[in-house]
C-alpha positions as CSV (number, residue, x, y, z in Angstrom):
1,M,-94.8,-102.6,-106.9
2,R,-98.1,-100.8,-107.5
3,T,-96.4,-97.4,-107.2
4,L,-93.7,-98.4,-109.7
5,I,-96.4,-99.5,-112.2
6,C,-98.3,-96.2,-111.7
7,F,-95.1,-94.3,-112.3
8,A,-94.4,-96.2,-115.5
9,L,-98.0,-95.6,-116.7
10,G,-97.7,-92.0,-115.9
11,V,-94.7,-91.6,-118.1
12,G,-96.4,-93.5,-120.8
13,L,-99.3,-91.0,-120.7
14,L,-97.1,-88.0,-121.1
15,P,-97.4,-87.4,-124.9
16,S,-101.2,-87.3,-124.7
17,V,-101.2,-85.0,-121.8
18,Y,-98.5,-82.6,-123.0
19,A,-99.1,-82.3,-126.8
20,Q,-101.8,-82.0,-129.4
21,D,-101.9,-84.7,-132.0
22,R,-101.5,-82.1,-134.8
23,P,-101.2,-78.3,-134.8
24,P,-103.9,-76.5,-136.7
25,D,-103.3,-75.4,-140.3
26,L,-103.8,-71.9,-139.1
27,L,-103.7,-70.4,-135.6
28,I,-105.1,-66.9,-135.4
29,L,-105.0,-64.6,-132.4
30,T,-107.4,-61.7,-132.6
31,N,-107.5,-58.4,-130.7
32,V,-104.1,-59.1,-129.1
33,N,-101.7,-56.4,-127.9
34,V,-98.3,-57.2,-129.4
35,V,-95.2,-56.2,-127.3
36,D,-92.3,-54.9,-129.3
37,T,-89.2,-56.2,-127.5
38,R,-86.9,-54.1,-129.7
39,F,-88.1,-50.6,-128.8
40,G,-90.8,-51.2,-126.1
41,A,-93.9,-50.2,-128.0
42,I,-97.3,-51.8,-127.8
43,A,-99.2,-52.5,-131.0
44,A,-102.8,-52.7,-129.8
45,N,-105.6,-55.0,-131.1
46,Q,-103.7,-56.9,-133.7
47,T,-104.6,-60.0,-135.6
48,V,-101.7,-62.5,-135.6
49,V,-101.7,-65.4,-138.0
50,I,-99.5,-68.4,-137.5
51,K,-99.0,-71.0,-140.2
52,N,-96.6,-74.0,-140.3
53,G,-95.0,-73.0,-137.0
54,R,-94.2,-69.4,-138.0
55,I,-95.8,-66.0,-137.8
56,S,-97.4,-65.5,-141.2
57,S,-98.7,-62.0,-140.7
58,I,-99.6,-59.3,-138.2
59,A,-102.2,-56.7,-139.0
60,R,-104.5,-54.2,-137.3
61,H,-107.4,-56.0,-139.0
62,G,-107.5,-59.3,-140.7
63,L,-109.8,-61.5,-142.7
64,I,-110.2,-64.8,-141.1
65,P,-110.5,-67.7,-143.6
66,A,-113.2,-70.2,-143.2
67,N,-111.5,-73.5,-142.5
68,R,-112.2,-76.4,-140.1
69,S,-108.4,-76.6,-139.5
70,T,-108.2,-73.0,-138.3
71,Q,-108.0,-72.4,-134.6
72,I,-109.1,-68.9,-133.5
73,V,-108.2,-67.4,-130.1
74,N,-109.9,-64.3,-128.9
75,A,-107.0,-62.6,-127.1
76,T,-108.8,-59.3,-126.2
77,G,-107.0,-57.5,-123.4
78,K,-104.0,-59.9,-123.5
79,Y,-100.3,-59.2,-124.4
80,L,-98.2,-61.3,-126.7
81,I,-94.4,-61.6,-126.2
82,P,-91.7,-63.8,-127.7
83,G,-91.0,-67.1,-125.9
84,L,-88.5,-66.7,-123.0
85,W,-85.0,-68.1,-122.9
86,D,-83.1,-69.2,-119.8
87,M,-79.5,-68.8,-120.8
88,H,-77.9,-70.8,-118.0
89,V,-79.3,-74.2,-117.0
90,H,-78.1,-77.7,-116.3
91,S,-81.0,-79.9,-117.4
92,V,-79.0,-83.1,-117.5
93,R,-77.0,-82.5,-114.3
94,G,-79.6,-83.8,-111.9
95,S,-81.0,-86.6,-114.1
96,G,-79.6,-89.2,-111.6
97,L,-81.6,-87.4,-108.9
98,G,-84.9,-87.6,-110.7
99,W,-84.7,-84.6,-113.0
100,D,-85.4,-86.7,-116.1
101,E,-86.6,-85.1,-119.4
102,H,-90.3,-85.8,-118.6
103,V,-90.0,-83.8,-115.3
104,I,-87.7,-80.9,-116.1
105,Y,-88.6,-79.8,-119.6
106,P,-92.4,-79.4,-119.1
107,L,-91.6,-77.0,-116.2
108,Y,-89.8,-74.7,-118.6
109,V,-92.5,-74.8,-121.2
110,A,-95.3,-74.3,-118.6
111,N,-93.5,-71.1,-117.5
112,G,-93.2,-69.7,-121.0
113,V,-89.5,-70.8,-121.4
114,T,-89.2,-71.9,-125.0
115,G,-85.4,-72.0,-125.2
116,I,-82.6,-72.9,-122.9
117,R,-78.8,-72.6,-123.0
118,D,-77.7,-75.8,-121.4
119,M,-74.4,-76.0,-119.6
120,S,-74.6,-79.7,-119.0
121,T,-71.6,-81.8,-120.1
122,D,-73.3,-84.9,-121.3
123,V,-73.3,-84.3,-125.1
124,V,-74.9,-87.7,-125.9
125,A,-77.9,-87.2,-123.6
126,L,-78.4,-83.6,-124.7
127,K,-78.3,-84.6,-128.4
128,E,-80.8,-87.4,-127.8
129,R,-83.2,-85.1,-126.0
130,R,-82.8,-82.3,-128.5
131,D,-83.5,-84.7,-131.4
132,L,-86.6,-86.0,-129.7
133,I,-87.9,-82.5,-129.1
134,V,-87.2,-81.5,-132.8
135,A,-89.1,-84.7,-133.9
136,G,-92.1,-83.8,-131.7
137,E,-91.7,-86.9,-129.6
138,L,-90.7,-85.0,-126.4
139,L,-92.2,-81.8,-125.1
140,G,-89.4,-79.3,-124.4
141,P,-87.7,-76.1,-125.3
142,H,-85.1,-75.4,-127.9
143,I,-81.6,-76.3,-126.6
144,L,-78.3,-74.6,-127.1
145,M,-75.7,-77.2,-126.0
146,A,-72.4,-77.1,-124.3
147,G,-70.1,-80.1,-124.0
148,P,-67.4,-81.1,-121.5
149,S,-66.0,-78.0,-119.7
150,L,-62.3,-77.1,-120.3
151,N,-60.2,-77.0,-117.2
152,A,-56.8,-77.9,-115.9
153,G,-56.1,-81.5,-114.7
154,K,-57.2,-84.9,-115.9
155,S,-60.1,-85.5,-118.4
156,D,-63.2,-87.2,-117.2
157,E,-66.8,-87.5,-118.3
158,H,-67.5,-83.9,-117.4
159,T,-64.2,-82.2,-118.2
160,I,-61.5,-82.1,-120.9
161,G,-58.2,-81.6,-119.2
162,V,-56.1,-78.8,-120.7
163,N,-52.6,-78.6,-119.4
164,A,-50.8,-77.2,-122.5
165,P,-51.8,-74.7,-125.2
166,D,-51.9,-77.4,-127.9
167,E,-54.2,-79.4,-125.7
168,G,-56.5,-76.4,-125.5
169,R,-56.6,-75.9,-129.2
170,S,-57.2,-79.6,-129.8
171,A,-60.0,-79.6,-127.2
172,V,-61.8,-76.7,-129.0
173,R,-61.6,-78.6,-132.3
174,E,-62.9,-81.7,-130.7
175,L,-65.9,-79.8,-129.3
176,K,-66.5,-78.4,-132.7
177,R,-66.5,-82.0,-134.1
178,Q,-69.0,-83.0,-131.5
179,G,-71.4,-80.3,-132.6
180,V,-71.6,-78.1,-129.5
181,D,-72.9,-74.6,-129.7
182,F,-70.3,-72.9,-127.4
183,V,-67.2,-73.6,-125.4
184,R,-67.4,-73.5,-121.6
185,I,-64.3,-72.9,-119.5
186,L,-63.7,-73.3,-115.8
187,P,-61.3,-71.1,-113.8
188,G,-58.6,-73.6,-113.1
189,L,-57.0,-73.0,-116.5
190,S,-53.5,-71.4,-116.7
191,R,-53.2,-68.1,-118.4
192,E,-51.4,-69.4,-121.5
193,N,-53.9,-72.3,-121.9
194,Y,-56.8,-69.9,-121.6
195,L,-55.3,-67.6,-124.3
196,A,-54.9,-70.6,-126.6
197,I,-58.5,-71.7,-126.1
198,A,-59.7,-68.1,-126.7
199,E,-57.8,-67.9,-130.0
200,E,-58.9,-71.3,-131.3
201,S,-62.5,-70.6,-130.3
202,Q,-62.5,-67.6,-132.5
203,K,-61.0,-69.6,-135.4
204,Q,-63.7,-72.2,-135.0
205,H,-66.5,-69.6,-134.6
206,L,-67.5,-71.1,-131.3
207,P,-68.5,-68.6,-128.6
208,L,-66.2,-68.8,-125.6
209,T,-68.2,-68.7,-122.3
210,G,-67.7,-69.5,-118.7
211,Y,-65.3,-68.3,-115.9
212,P,-62.0,-66.6,-116.7
213,P,-59.1,-68.0,-114.6
214,E,-57.7,-65.9,-111.8
215,S,-54.7,-65.0,-113.9
216,V,-56.8,-63.2,-116.5
217,T,-58.6,-60.0,-115.7
218,A,-62.2,-59.4,-116.7
219,M,-61.0,-56.6,-119.1
220,E,-58.5,-58.9,-120.8
221,A,-61.1,-61.8,-121.1
222,S,-63.3,-59.3,-122.8
223,A,-60.6,-58.0,-125.1
224,R,-59.7,-61.6,-126.0
225,G,-63.2,-62.2,-127.3
226,Q,-64.9,-64.1,-124.5
227,R,-68.5,-63.8,-125.4
228,I,-70.2,-64.6,-122.1
229,V,-69.1,-64.2,-118.5
230,E,-71.2,-66.3,-116.1
231,D,-72.3,-65.2,-112.6
232,L,-70.5,-61.8,-112.9
233,S,-67.3,-63.8,-112.4
234,G,-64.3,-61.6,-111.8
235,V,-66.3,-58.3,-112.2
236,A,-66.2,-57.3,-108.5
237,L,-62.4,-57.9,-108.4
238,A,-61.9,-55.9,-111.6
239,C,-63.8,-53.0,-110.0
240,S,-61.7,-53.1,-106.8
241,S,-59.1,-50.5,-105.9
242,K,-57.1,-53.4,-104.5
243,E,-57.4,-55.6,-107.6
244,D,-53.7,-56.4,-108.0
245,E,-53.1,-57.2,-104.4
246,L,-56.3,-59.3,-104.1
247,R,-55.6,-61.2,-107.4
248,Q,-52.1,-62.2,-106.1
249,R,-53.6,-63.4,-102.9
250,R,-56.2,-65.4,-104.7
251,L,-53.6,-67.1,-106.9
252,E,-51.6,-68.0,-103.7
253,D,-54.8,-69.2,-102.0
254,L,-55.6,-71.6,-104.9
255,K,-52.0,-72.8,-104.9
256,N,-52.2,-73.5,-101.2
257,N,-55.8,-74.7,-101.2
258,D,-56.7,-72.0,-98.7
259,L,-60.4,-71.6,-99.6
260,T,-61.2,-69.6,-96.5
261,D,-58.9,-66.7,-97.4
262,F,-59.9,-67.1,-101.1
263,E,-63.6,-66.4,-100.1
264,A,-62.4,-63.6,-97.9
265,T,-60.8,-61.8,-100.8
266,S,-64.2,-61.8,-102.6
267,A,-65.7,-59.9,-99.7
268,E,-62.7,-57.5,-99.7
269,A,-63.2,-56.9,-103.4
270,I,-66.8,-55.9,-102.9
271,A,-65.8,-53.6,-99.9
272,S,-63.1,-51.9,-102.0
273,Y,-65.4,-51.1,-105.0
274,D,-64.0,-48.1,-106.9
275,P,-66.7,-46.4,-109.0
276,K,-64.2,-44.6,-111.3
277,K,-62.3,-47.9,-111.9
278,A,-65.6,-49.7,-112.4
279,W,-66.7,-47.2,-115.1
280,S,-63.6,-48.0,-117.2
281,V,-64.3,-51.8,-116.8
282,F,-67.9,-51.4,-117.9
283,V,-67.0,-49.3,-120.9
284,Q,-64.7,-52.0,-122.2
285,L,-67.2,-54.8,-121.5
286,A,-69.8,-52.7,-123.4
287,D,-67.5,-51.9,-126.3
288,N,-66.5,-55.5,-126.7
289,F,-70.2,-56.6,-126.3
290,T,-69.2,-59.1,-123.6
291,W,-72.5,-60.6,-122.3
292,Q,-73.1,-61.1,-118.6
293,V,-75.4,-63.9,-117.2
294,P,-75.6,-62.9,-113.5
295,T,-77.8,-65.8,-112.2
296,L,-79.2,-63.5,-109.6
297,S,-81.9,-66.0,-108.7
298,W,-79.2,-68.5,-107.6
299,W,-77.6,-66.0,-105.3
300,H,-81.0,-65.0,-103.9
301,A,-81.9,-68.6,-103.2
302,E,-78.6,-69.2,-101.4
303,A,-79.2,-66.0,-99.3
304,E,-82.7,-67.2,-98.4
305,L,-81.5,-70.7,-97.6
306,A,-78.7,-69.3,-95.4
307,K,-81.4,-67.5,-93.3
308,V,-83.9,-70.4,-93.1
309,K,-82.4,-73.8,-93.7
310,G,-84.8,-76.3,-95.2
311,R,-87.4,-73.6,-95.9
312,S,-90.7,-74.7,-97.2
313,D,-91.9,-73.7,-100.6
314,P,-95.0,-74.8,-102.6
315,L,-92.9,-75.3,-105.7
316,L,-91.1,-78.2,-103.9
317,K,-93.9,-80.5,-105.2
318,Y,-92.2,-80.2,-108.6
319,V,-88.7,-81.1,-107.2
320,P,-87.8,-84.8,-107.4
321,A,-87.4,-86.6,-104.1
322,G,-83.9,-87.7,-105.0
323,F,-82.8,-84.1,-105.5
324,Q,-84.3,-83.0,-102.2
325,T,-82.8,-85.9,-100.2
326,A,-79.4,-86.0,-101.9
327,P,-76.3,-85.3,-99.7
328,S,-76.0,-81.6,-99.2
329,A,-72.7,-81.5,-101.2
330,D,-74.7,-82.5,-104.3
331,I,-77.0,-79.5,-103.9
332,R,-74.9,-76.7,-102.5
333,D,-71.3,-76.1,-101.5
334,E,-71.2,-76.5,-97.7
335,H,-67.8,-74.8,-97.4
336,R,-69.1,-71.7,-99.2
337,A,-72.2,-71.8,-97.0
338,E,-69.9,-71.4,-94.0
339,T,-67.6,-68.8,-95.3
340,V,-69.7,-66.6,-97.6
341,D,-72.3,-63.9,-96.5
342,F,-74.8,-64.9,-99.2
343,E,-77.3,-62.3,-98.2
344,K,-74.8,-59.5,-98.7
345,A,-73.4,-61.0,-101.8
346,S,-76.8,-61.4,-103.3
347,A,-77.7,-57.7,-102.6
348,T,-74.4,-56.6,-104.0
349,F,-74.7,-58.5,-107.3
350,V,-78.2,-57.2,-107.8
351,Q,-77.0,-53.6,-107.4
352,L,-73.8,-54.3,-109.5
353,A,-75.9,-55.8,-112.4
354,G,-78.1,-52.7,-112.4
355,V,-75.1,-50.3,-112.5
356,M,-73.5,-52.3,-115.3
357,R,-76.7,-52.3,-117.4
358,H,-76.9,-48.5,-116.8
359,N,-73.5,-48.3,-118.4
360,A,-74.6,-50.3,-121.4
361,V,-73.1,-53.7,-120.5
362,P,-75.3,-56.3,-122.3
363,F,-77.1,-58.9,-120.2
364,L,-78.8,-62.3,-120.7
365,A,-81.2,-63.9,-118.2
366,G,-80.1,-67.2,-116.7
367,T,-80.9,-69.1,-113.4
368,D,-78.5,-72.0,-113.0
369,S,-81.5,-74.3,-112.5
370,P,-82.1,-76.8,-111.2
371,A,-80.5,-76.0,-107.9
372,A,-81.6,-75.7,-104.3
373,Y,-84.7,-73.5,-104.4
374,V,-83.9,-72.5,-108.0
375,F,-86.8,-74.0,-109.9
376,P,-86.8,-74.8,-113.6
377,G,-89.0,-72.3,-115.4
378,F,-90.4,-70.6,-112.4
379,S,-87.1,-69.0,-111.3
380,L,-86.6,-67.2,-114.6
381,H,-89.4,-64.9,-113.7
382,E,-87.7,-64.2,-110.4
383,E,-84.5,-63.5,-112.3
384,L,-86.2,-60.8,-114.3
385,E,-87.7,-59.3,-111.1
386,L,-84.3,-59.1,-109.5
387,M,-82.9,-57.4,-112.5
388,V,-85.6,-54.7,-112.2
389,Q,-85.0,-54.5,-108.5
390,G,-81.3,-53.7,-109.3
391,G,-82.2,-50.9,-111.7
392,F,-83.1,-52.5,-115.1
393,T,-86.2,-51.1,-116.7
394,N,-89.0,-53.5,-117.3
395,L,-88.1,-53.5,-121.0
396,E,-84.4,-54.2,-120.3
397,A,-85.3,-57.2,-118.1
398,L,-87.7,-58.5,-120.7
399,Q,-85.1,-58.1,-123.4
400,A,-82.6,-60.2,-121.4
401,A,-84.9,-63.2,-121.8
402,T,-86.2,-62.5,-125.3
403,F,-84.5,-60.1,-127.7
404,N,-80.9,-60.5,-126.3
405,P,-80.7,-64.3,-126.5
406,A,-81.7,-64.1,-130.1
407,L,-79.2,-61.3,-130.7
408,F,-76.5,-63.4,-129.0
409,Q,-77.3,-66.3,-131.3
410,T,-77.5,-64.0,-134.4
411,K,-81.0,-65.4,-134.9
412,L,-83.2,-62.4,-134.6
413,D,-84.8,-63.6,-137.8
414,H,-86.1,-66.6,-135.8
415,Y,-86.6,-65.6,-132.2
416,G,-86.8,-62.7,-129.8
417,L,-89.4,-60.6,-131.7
418,V,-93.1,-60.9,-132.4
419,E,-92.8,-60.2,-136.1
420,S,-93.8,-61.8,-139.4
421,G,-91.5,-64.6,-140.4
422,R,-90.3,-65.5,-136.9
423,T,-90.7,-68.9,-135.3
424,A,-94.1,-69.1,-133.5
425,D,-92.6,-69.4,-130.0
426,L,-94.8,-67.0,-128.0
427,V,-96.3,-66.3,-124.6
428,L,-99.7,-64.8,-124.1
429,L,-100.0,-62.8,-120.9
430,D,-102.9,-61.5,-119.0
431,A,-101.2,-58.2,-118.3
432,N,-98.6,-55.9,-119.7
433,P,-95.0,-56.8,-118.7
434,L,-93.7,-53.4,-119.7
435,A,-95.9,-51.9,-116.9
436,D,-94.7,-54.5,-114.4
437,I,-92.2,-57.2,-115.0
438,R,-94.0,-59.4,-112.6
439,N,-96.7,-59.8,-115.2
440,T,-94.5,-62.3,-117.1
441,R,-95.8,-64.8,-114.5
442,K,-99.4,-64.2,-115.6
443,I,-99.4,-66.7,-118.4
444,S,-102.6,-67.3,-120.3
445,A,-101.1,-69.5,-122.9
446,V,-97.8,-70.7,-124.5
447,I,-97.3,-71.2,-128.2
448,L,-94.4,-73.5,-129.0
449,G,-93.6,-74.0,-132.7
450,G,-97.2,-73.1,-133.6
451,R,-98.8,-75.5,-131.0
452,F,-101.2,-73.7,-128.7
453,Y,-101.2,-74.6,-125.0
454,N,-103.9,-72.8,-123.1
455,R,-103.9,-72.2,-119.3
456,A,-105.7,-75.5,-118.7
457,A,-103.1,-77.4,-120.8
458,L,-100.3,-75.7,-118.9
459,D,-101.9,-76.6,-115.6
460,R,-102.1,-80.2,-116.7
461,M,-98.4,-80.2,-117.5
462,L,-97.7,-79.0,-114.0
463,S,-100.0,-81.4,-112.3
464,T,-98.5,-84.3,-114.3
465,V,-95.0,-83.3,-113.2
466,A,-96.2,-83.1,-109.6
467,A,-97.8,-86.6,-109.9
468,L,-94.6,-88.0,-111.4
469,V,-92.5,-86.5,-108.6
470,E,-95.0,-87.8,-106.0
471,A,-94.7,-91.3,-107.6
472,Q,-90.9,-91.1,-107.4
473,R,-91.2,-90.1,-103.7
474,T,-93.6,-93.0,-102.9
475,S,-91.4,-95.5,-104.8
476,Q,-88.3,-94.3,-102.9
477,Q,-90.1,-94.6,-99.5
478,T,-91.4,-98.1,-100.4
479,E,-87.9,-99.3,-101.4
480,Q,-86.4,-97.9,-98.2
481,K,-89.0,-99.7,-96.1
482,A,-88.4,-103.0,-98.0
483,I,-84.6,-103.0,-97.2
484,P,-84.8,-104.2,-93.5
485,V,-87.5,-106.7,-94.4
486,A,-85.3,-108.3,-96.9
487,A,-82.3,-108.3,-94.5
488,S,-84.3,-110.0,-91.7
489,S,-85.7,-112.7,-94.0
490,K,-82.1,-113.5,-95.0
């Protein structure tokens, strides 16, 4: 009982730990190096003035007004970048396993992630959380929201079943009515239903994202206006010299529920990579501005987990006990773990992403967090490092989490740049990320809507999350011990 009370008190204390009572009238950063995420330049020793949650001015020298409500930060030697965006998360997916809003969202903010593109299907929960964040009652990032995914079969709480073209068009209109920001598809759709969804999405001005069905090539999905392809889905197959043969096999495998051969075709697609064919695919993806969200950190985590099952990691202190002890099927696909060479797949996708970027295919950074050893907030930095490992420049990787998400949203007037008039979602770094992308981890402070959280405040966020997770774990252990006692007394 004591642990449960402590846990409840801990949650009650969250607002005072995470947020200031009121942002200053003026927040002024002096002598800061401003990183230009558009062209990769550095404007040294700038004075940045923030007022009413927006960047008011940036100048080489500035007069600092005398005001008791002015907060002045000496940022000498530090680097200022826009707030980061994680463009593929599932923040509601694990809420039943302990990933509630008081645990997961501070992890994003403490890591400089001021915006997320949430693939979760619970519209009601996401709307409630987003409204609380906007009202200042919950610490968290900006949220782009999906709704139930569109797929073949029956409708349920996570999926809208689409089994005819009219159903696809109606589903898109319903999602528009619910106020989602984009349409997410799953690969079980038939070709004609996919085409109907793509056409209606364009009519409703809702970006179509997700996983094209096996009956639709990557090039056709791009030509039909699909805005985002997740996890490099279908790209390796599109670049294979055996594409037609393998695609037919995959369709038959799905029909016969032969998942073993289905996974084997993925390996064959990678082995039959044709550079000349790939070039034509990449040209079309680039021409149509079809964004890729490769989630390299997820593939890397799976590769590491395949090598060392149950590996230790200091970041596990931020992972709820319910998520760690859930049945393995809730955390990772055991069938895929047995049939897929994740280490080879991870290395291949890192290299493939680099080649695609070299051929002007546009990218967004996303992690698929939370997942096994894919940590909210923390793993976005790993995602950027993997991009650079694959051949991205430091600027290109940084753009994938700053400039590009704003460009995708057509909100460069709000996010993605440290310029006058933009929303004051910023990250202050101790070192230059254009010299080494790993420097995005060296966070001195985060500014969210004009509120300044220094390193000490960010550390308090993390320690509070760790305490909440530990309270969850203790409570769970106490309940488990109490079960046999209650049974025996009966």
